[in-house]
C-alpha positions in Angstrom: -165.9 -20.5 52.4 -166.9 -21.4 48.9 -164.8 -20.5 45.9 -167.2 -17.8 44.9 -167.3 -16.3 48.4 -163.5 -16.3 48.5 -163.3 -14.5 45.2 -165.8 -11.9 46.4 -163.9 -11.2 49.6 -160.5 -10.9 47.9 -159.8 -7.2 48.0 -156.2 -7.2 46.9 -154.5 -9.8 44.7 -150.9 -9.1 43.7 -149.1 -11.8 41.8 -145.6 -12.2 40.4 -144.7 -8.5 40.8 -141.2 -7.6 39.5 -139.1 -4.4 39.4 -135.7 -3.7 38.1 -133.5 -0.6 38.5 -130.9 -0.9 35.8 -128.9 -4.0 36.5 -130.3 -4.3 40.1 -133.3 -6.6 40.5 -135.3 -5.2 43.4 -138.3 -7.5 43.0 -138.5 -10.7 41.0 -141.6 -12.5 42.2 -143.6 -10.7 44.9 -147.1 -11.7 45.7 -149.7 -10.8 48.3 -153.4 -11.5 48.8 -155.6 -9.7 51.2 -159.2 -10.5 52.0 -161.9 -8.4 53.5 -161.4 -7.8 57.2 -157.9 -9.4 57.3 -154.7 -8.0 58.7 -151.6 -9.3 57.0 -148.0 -8.6 58.2 -145.5 -7.9 55.4 -142.1 -9.0 56.6 -138.6 -9.4 55.4 -135.0 -8.6 56.4 -133.2 -5.4 55.1 -133.0 -5.5 51.3 -135.7 -8.1 50.9 -137.8 -5.7 48.7 -140.5 -4.5 51.1 -140.1 -0.8 50.3 -140.2 -1.4 46.6 -143.2 -3.6 46.9 -145.1 -1.1 49.0 -144.3 1.8 46.6 -145.6 -0.3 43.7 -148.8 -1.2 45.6 -149.4 2.5 46.5 -148.7 3.8 43.0 -145.4 5.6 43.8 -143.5 3.2 41.5 -144.6 1.3 38.4 -144.1 -2.5 38.2 -142.2 -4.1 35.3 -144.1 -7.3 35.5 -146.9 -9.2 37.3 -150.5 -8.3 38.1 -152.2 -6.3 40.8 -156.0 -6.6 41.1 -158.2 -4.6 43.5 -161.7 -6.1 44.0 -161.1 -8.3 41.0 -160.2 -5.4 38.7 -156.7 -4.8 37.2 -155.2 -1.9 39.0 -154.3 1.0 36.7 -153.1 3.3 39.4 -150.0 5.2 38.2 -149.7 7.5 41.2 -150.5 7.6 44.9 -153.6 9.5 44.1 -154.7 6.8 41.8 -154.1 4.1 44.4 -156.2 6.2 46.9 -159.0 6.4 44.4 -158.9 2.7 44.1 -159.3 2.3 47.9 -155.6 1.6 49.0 -154.4 4.3 51.4 -150.9 4.2 53.0 -149.5 5.7 56.2 -145.8 5.8 55.7 -143.1 5.7 58.4 -142.3 9.4 57.9 -145.1 12.0 58.2 -146.6 13.1 54.9 -147.8 16.4 56.2 -146.4 19.8 55.1 -144.6 21.4 58.1 -145.1 25.0 56.9 -148.9 24.7 56.8 -151.3 24.3 59.6 -153.5 21.3 60.2 -156.5 22.7 58.4 -154.5 23.6 55.3 -153.0 20.1 55.1 -156.5 18.7 55.3 -157.7 20.9 52.5 -154.7 20.1 50.4 -155.4 16.3 50.7 -159.2 16.7 50.3 -159.8 15.2 53.8 -163.2 15.8 55.4 -162.8 17.7 58.7 -165.5 16.0 60.8 -164.4 12.4 60.2 -160.8 13.5 60.8 -161.7 15.1 64.1 -163.5 11.9 65.1 -160.5 9.7 64.4 -158.1 12.0 66.1 -160.1 11.9 69.3 -160.6 8.1 68.9 -156.8 7.6 68.7 -156.2 9.5 71.9 -155.3 13.1 70.8 -157.5 15.6 72.7 -158.2 19.2 71.9 -156.3 19.4 68.6 -156.4 22.9 67.1 -156.8 23.0 63.4 -154.8 26.2 63.2 -151.7 24.4 64.8 -148.7 24.5 62.6 -147.6 21.0 61.6 -143.9 21.9 62.0 -144.5 22.7 65.7 -146.2 19.4 66.6 -144.3 16.4 68.1 -143.7 13.3 65.9 -146.1 11.1 67.8 -148.9 13.6 67.1 -148.0 13.7 63.4 -148.2 9.9 63.2 -151.7 10.0 64.7 -152.8 12.8 62.4 -151.6 10.8 59.4 -153.5 7.7 60.5 -156.6 9.8 61.3 -156.5 11.4 57.8 -156.2 7.9 56.2 -159.1 6.5 58.2 -161.3 9.5 57.4 -161.0 8.7 53.7 -162.7 5.3 54.4 -160.1 3.1 52.6 -160.8 -0.5 51.6 -157.1 -1.4 52.2 -155.0 0.5 54.8 -151.2 0.1 54.6 -149.4 0.9 57.8 -145.6 1.2 57.6 -144.0 1.1 61.1 -147.0 3.0 62.4 -146.1 2.6 66.1 -142.4 3.2 65.9 -142.5 6.7 67.3 -145.5 6.4 69.7 -145.6 6.1 73.5 -147.2 3.0 75.0 -150.7 4.5 75.5 -151.0 5.6 71.9 -149.6 2.3 70.7 -152.4 0.5 72.5 -155.0 2.9 71.0 -153.7 2.3 67.5 -153.7 -1.4 67.8 -157.2 -1.4 69.3 -158.5 0.9 66.5 -156.9 -1.1 63.7 -158.3 -4.4 65.0 -161.7 -2.9 65.4 -161.6 -1.5 61.8 -160.6 -5.0 60.5 -163.6 -6.5 62.4 -165.8 -4.0 60.6 -164.5 -5.3 57.2 -161.5 -3.0 56.5 -158.3 -4.8 55.4 -154.8 -3.9 56.6 -151.2 -4.5 55.4 -149.1 -4.1 58.5 -145.3 -3.6 58.4 -143.5 -3.7 61.7 -140.2 -4.9 63.2 -142.0 -5.7 66.5 -143.0 -9.4 66.7 -145.1 -8.7 69.7 -147.4 -6.4 67.8 -147.6 -8.8 64.8 -148.6 -11.7 67.1 -151.2 -9.6 68.8 -152.7 -7.9 65.7 -152.2 -9.9 62.5 -153.9 -12.9 61.0 -151.1 -13.9 58.6 -147.5 -13.0 57.8 -146.3 -12.8 54.2 -142.5 -13.0 54.0 -140.2 -11.6 51.3 -136.6 -12.7 50.7 -134.3 -11.5 47.9 -137.2 -9.8 46.1 -139.6 -12.8 46.1 -142.4 -14.0 48.4 -141.1 -17.2 50.1 -143.9 -17.9 52.6 -147.3 -17.1 53.9 -148.0 -18.2 57.4 -150.9 -18.0 59.8 -150.0 -16.3 63.1 -149.8 -19.0 65.8 -147.5 -20.1 68.6 -143.8 -20.2 67.8 -144.4 -18.5 64.4 -141.3 -16.4 65.0 -139.0 -19.4 64.4 -140.7 -20.1 61.0 -140.6 -16.5 60.0 -136.9 -16.2 60.8 -136.2 -19.4 58.9 -138.0 -18.1 55.8 -136.2 -14.7 56.0 -132.8 -16.4 56.1 -133.6 -19.1 53.5 -132.0 -21.9 55.7 -133.2 -24.3 58.3 -132.7 -23.2 61.9 -130.3 -25.4 63.8 -128.6 -26.5 60.6 -125.3 -26.5 62.4 -123.6 -23.9 60.1 -121.2 -21.9 62.2 -120.3 -18.4 61.2 -117.0 -17.9 59.4 -115.4 -16.3 62.4 -113.1 -17.0 65.3 -113.6 -15.7 68.8 -111.4 -12.6 69.3 -110.8 -11.2 72.7 -111.7 -7.6 73.4 -108.4 -5.5 73.2 -107.0 -4.6 76.6 -107.0 -1.1 77.9 -109.6 1.7 78.1 -111.9 2.2 75.1 -111.0 4.7 72.4 -114.7 5.6 72.0 -117.2 5.3 74.8 -120.9 6.1 74.1 -123.4 6.2 76.9 -127.2 6.7 76.7 -126.9 8.6 73.4 -130.1 10.1 72.0 -130.6 12.1 68.9 -133.4 13.0 66.4 -136.6 11.1 66.4 -135.3 7.5 66.4 -132.1 7.2 68.5 -133.2 7.1 72.1 -130.7 5.2 74.2 -127.5 3.6 72.7 -124.4 2.6 74.7 -121.3 0.8 73.7 -117.5 0.7 74.0 -115.1 0.6 71.0 -111.4 -0.2 71.6 -108.3 0.3 69.5 -107.7 -2.5 67.2 -111.4 -3.6 67.3 -114.1 -3.8 64.6 -117.5 -3.3 66.3 -120.4 -4.1 64.1 -123.7 -2.2 64.3 -126.8 -4.3 63.5 -130.3 -2.8 63.1 -133.3 -3.2 60.8 -134.4 -0.2 58.8 -135.1 3.0 60.7 -134.0 1.9 64.2 -131.7 4.9 64.8 -128.4 3.8 63.1 -128.4 6.7 60.7 -128.7 9.2 63.6 -126.0 7.4 65.6 -123.4 7.7 62.7 -124.5 11.4 62.0 -123.8 12.3 65.7 -120.4 10.5 65.8 -119.4 12.1 62.5 -120.4 15.6 63.7 -123.2 16.0 61.2 -125.8 16.3 64.0 -125.7 17.0 67.8 -127.0 14.6 70.4 -130.0 15.6 72.5 -128.7 13.7 75.5 -126.0 11.2 76.5 -122.2 11.3 76.5 -119.4 10.6 74.0 -115.9 10.1 75.2 -112.8 9.9 73.0 -109.7 8.5 74.6 -111.2 9.2 78.0 -112.2 12.8 77.5 -115.7 14.0 76.9 -116.3 15.1 73.3 -118.9 17.2 71.6 -118.7 17.5 67.8 -120.4 20.7 66.6 -119.2 20.2 63.0 -117.8 17.4 60.9 -114.4 19.2 61.1 -114.5 18.7 64.9 -114.9 14.9 64.4 -112.2 14.8 61.8 -109.8 16.7 64.0 -110.5 14.1 66.7 -109.7 11.3 64.2 -113.3 10.3 63.6 -114.0 10.0 59.9 -117.2 8.8 58.1 -117.6 6.7 55.0 -121.3 7.4 54.2 -123.7 4.9 52.9 -124.4 7.0 49.8 -121.1 7.3 47.9 -122.4 10.4 46.1 -122.3 12.2 49.4 -118.7 11.4 50.0 -117.2 12.1 46.6 -116.5 14.9 44.2 -117.9 13.0 41.2 -116.5 15.3 38.5 -113.0 15.3 40.0 -110.2 12.8 39.5 -109.3 9.8 41.7 -106.2 11.7 42.8 -108.1 14.8 43.8 -110.7 12.9 45.8 -108.1 10.9 47.7 -105.9 13.9 48.3 -108.7 16.1 49.6 -108.1 15.5 53.4 -104.3 16.0 52.8 -104.9 19.5 51.3 -107.5 20.3 54.0 -104.8 19.8 56.7 -102.9 22.9 55.6 -103.4 25.6 58.2 -101.9 28.5 56.2 -101.2 29.4 52.6 -98.2 27.9 51.0 -96.9 25.3 48.7 -98.6 21.9 48.8 -96.1 19.1 49.2 -96.8 17.4 45.9 -94.3 14.6 46.4 -95.7 13.6 49.8 -99.3 13.9 48.4 -98.4 11.8 45.4 -96.8 9.1 47.5 -99.7 8.8 49.9 -102.3 8.8 47.1 -100.4 6.2 45.1 -100.0 4.0 48.2 -103.7 4.2 49.0 -104.6 3.3 45.3 -102.3 0.4 45.4 -103.4 -0.8 48.8 -107.1 -0.8 47.8 -106.4 -2.0 44.2 -108.4 0.8 42.7 -109.0 0.6 38.9 -107.7 4.0 37.7 -108.2 3.5 34.0 -111.0 6.1 34.1 -108.8 8.6 36.1 -110.5 11.6 34.5 -113.6 11.6 36.8 -114.6 9.5 39.7 -118.1 9.3 38.3 -116.7 7.1 35.5 -115.6 4.4 37.9 -117.6 1.4 38.9 -119.6 1.5 42.1 -117.1 -0.7 43.8 -114.1 1.4 42.8 -116.0 4.6 43.9 -116.5 3.0 47.3 -112.8 2.2 47.5 -112.0 5.8 46.8 -114.2 7.0 49.7 -112.1 4.7 52.0 -108.8 5.4 50.4 -108.8 9.1 51.2 -108.7 8.2 54.9 -106.2 5.5 54.4 -103.9 8.1 52.8 -104.5 10.6 55.6 -104.3 8.1 58.5 -107.3 7.4 60.7 -107.9 6.7 64.4 -111.6 5.8 64.2 -113.3 4.8 61.0 -117.1 5.0 60.8 -118.2 2.8 58.0 -121.9 2.9 57.1 -122.9 0.0 55.0 -119.7 0.1 52.9 -120.3 -2.9 50.8 -123.9 -2.1 49.7 -124.4 -2.7 46.0 -120.8 -3.8 45.2 -119.5 -7.1 43.8 -118.3 -10.0 45.9 -114.6 -9.6 45.1 -114.6 -5.9 46.2 -116.5 -6.8 49.3 -113.8 -9.3 50.3 -111.2 -6.6 49.7 -112.9 -4.3 52.0 -113.3 -6.9 54.7 -109.5 -7.6 54.5 -108.7 -3.9 54.6 -110.9 -3.3 57.6 -109.2 -6.1 59.5 -105.8 -4.8 58.4 -106.6 -1.3 59.7 -107.8 -2.7 63.0 -104.6 -4.7 63.2 -102.6 -1.5 62.9 -104.5 0.0 65.8 -107.4 1.8 64.3 -110.9 1.5 65.8 -113.7 0.7 63.3 -117.5 1.1 63.8 -119.1 -0.9 61.0 -122.8 -0.8 60.2 -124.0 -3.4 57.8 -127.4 -4.2 56.4 -126.1 -7.7 55.4 -126.1 -9.8 58.6 -123.6 -12.3 57.2 -120.9 -9.6 57.1 -120.7 -9.4 60.9 -119.0 -12.8 61.3 -116.6 -12.1 58.5 -115.5 -8.5 59.3 -116.3 -7.8 63.0 -115.1 -8.8 66.4 -118.4 -8.0 68.1 -121.7 -6.4 67.2 -124.0 -4.1 69.1 -127.7 -4.6 68.1 -130.1 -1.6 68.1 -133.8 -2.1 68.3 -136.4 0.7 68.5 -133.6 3.2 69.0 -132.0 1.3 71.9 -128.9 -0.9 72.2 -130.4 -4.2 73.3 -127.6 -6.8 72.9 -123.9 -7.3 72.2 -123.0 -10.4 70.3 -119.5 -11.9 69.8 -118.5 -12.6 66.2 -118.2 -16.3 66.9 -121.9 -16.3 68.0 -123.0 -13.9 65.3 -125.1 -16.3 63.2 -127.7 -14.6 61.0 -130.4 -16.3 63.1 -129.0 -14.8 66.4 -128.6 -11.3 64.9 -132.0 -11.3 63.3 -133.7 -12.4 66.5 -131.9 -9.6 68.4 -132.7 -7.0 65.7 -136.4 -7.9 66.1 -136.2 -7.6 69.9 -136.7 -11.3 70.5 -133.7 -11.7 72.8 -133.1 -10.5 76.3 -130.8 -7.6 76.8 -127.3 -8.8 77.6 -123.7 -7.4 77.8 -124.7 -3.8 76.8 -122.8 -1.2 78.7 -124.9 0.8 81.2 
C-alpha cells in the first residue's frame, strides 16, 4: 500500500491522548490507528486506561491533550451524539436502552430507522421481535443484540464493541462474530474490547495494548500472540525469574468457615465455588465485569442469589438484608469509600457506628467502652485524626482506614474487602496488608478482591480466579505471579483445584 493509499484508508488516528482527574493521571500517552475494514482489539489489565480512552473516543469525556482525527479531520465531538455524527458508534457493555419504554420508542428516541434495525435483528439471530415489547421485560442477551442492531442500522464507519459477547449464549456469540467479520470485509472498521483471547484470535487483525495509561504495543494477531500480549500488559519479560514476594502457606485445618457452591446472581455471576477457612486470606482475581461485584453483594446481604448455596460454619445461610450478614459476622468494606462512610460525621462516630447499632433496647450507651474500642482501632490503623471534625476532610487513605477500623473495633469473623487499596498511597497499602495478615492470624477469615494482581502474593494465602462469571482456577500465593494470574483471568489456563 502506498503512503497516499494508507492515508486515505486511515479512518481513525488517535495520538498521544491524555486525561487527568485531579491528581490522578488516567491516560498519559494513548494512541490507536484504525484503517478501513480492520478489526483492532483494545487490550489492557484492570486500571490500564481502556475505559477512559473509550469514553474520550466516543465523546463522553474530553481529552486534556493529544489529537484525534477521523478520516483525516480533527475530531471536534464533544458528546456521544457528536461522535455518532462523525461516524463512530459504540455498543457498551451495559445496555443503553430505556427499560420503561418499548422497543419502538427507544428507536424513535435514538433516531434509528426501523427497517434496517429489523434487518439486523433478524441477521443476528433474534426472530419475531415485537416493537411494542417493553425493554425492561426482555432478557439481557436480547438487549445486547438490540443495541448492536441499532448501531449497525446507523451505518457507522467505526464500530466500538465493549465486551459485546459477555452475556450471550454460544449460538448468538457465533452470529455476532460472523456478522462483525462480514461487516469488516465490507469496509467497516471495528474496535473490539474483550477478555476472551479465543474471540480476539478468531476475529481481530491487530491488538493494541495499554499499560498505565499509555499505549505500549501494537501486535498483529498470530500464533502465540497471547504470550506477547501478557508480557506487554505486565511490563516485564515472561520467564524473568522474579518470584512473588510470598511464602507457601498451608490451608488451615478444619472445616471452612465459609463455603460457596455454584453461586449465581444477577447478569454476570453464573457459577462460583470456593472454601474460605478461619485464619485464611483468600484473594479474588477477576478482570472488569466478570461477576466479582455480584459475588460480594450476595455475601454481604445486598443482593440475593438466584441459585447455589452459602454455608457459614457448616450451616446453610441466606442473607436477606445486610443486617443478616452482619449478624452472621460477615462485614463488607466496599470499593467506593463514599458508600461505607458518613462523610459529614466525625472519625469517632463512623468507627463507633456498629457498636451503637448492637444495642437491642433503649438505654445508656457505654461511652467508656466505646471510647476504648474506637481509640484502639485508631491507634491500630494509625489513622490521622487531625481533621477529626468530618471524615470527608481526611485523605483517601485515612478514609479507607476508617471503613476497616469500624469492624476492627466491633470484632469480625469474616471480612469482605473489595479492592481496599484502590487509589491510596504505597505506605497505607502496606499498612492494610499487615492488618489483613494480623486479623487472619487472630482467626478471622478474609475474602480479598483486588484489581492489582501484585497484591495477591503480598496479602493472600490463595486466590480464586473468576472468568466469565465462573470460578476457573485456584492459585496458591507462592505461585501467584502476575503472569499466572493474568493468564487465568483471561481464561488461558485449565480449570484446577476449584471446589465442585
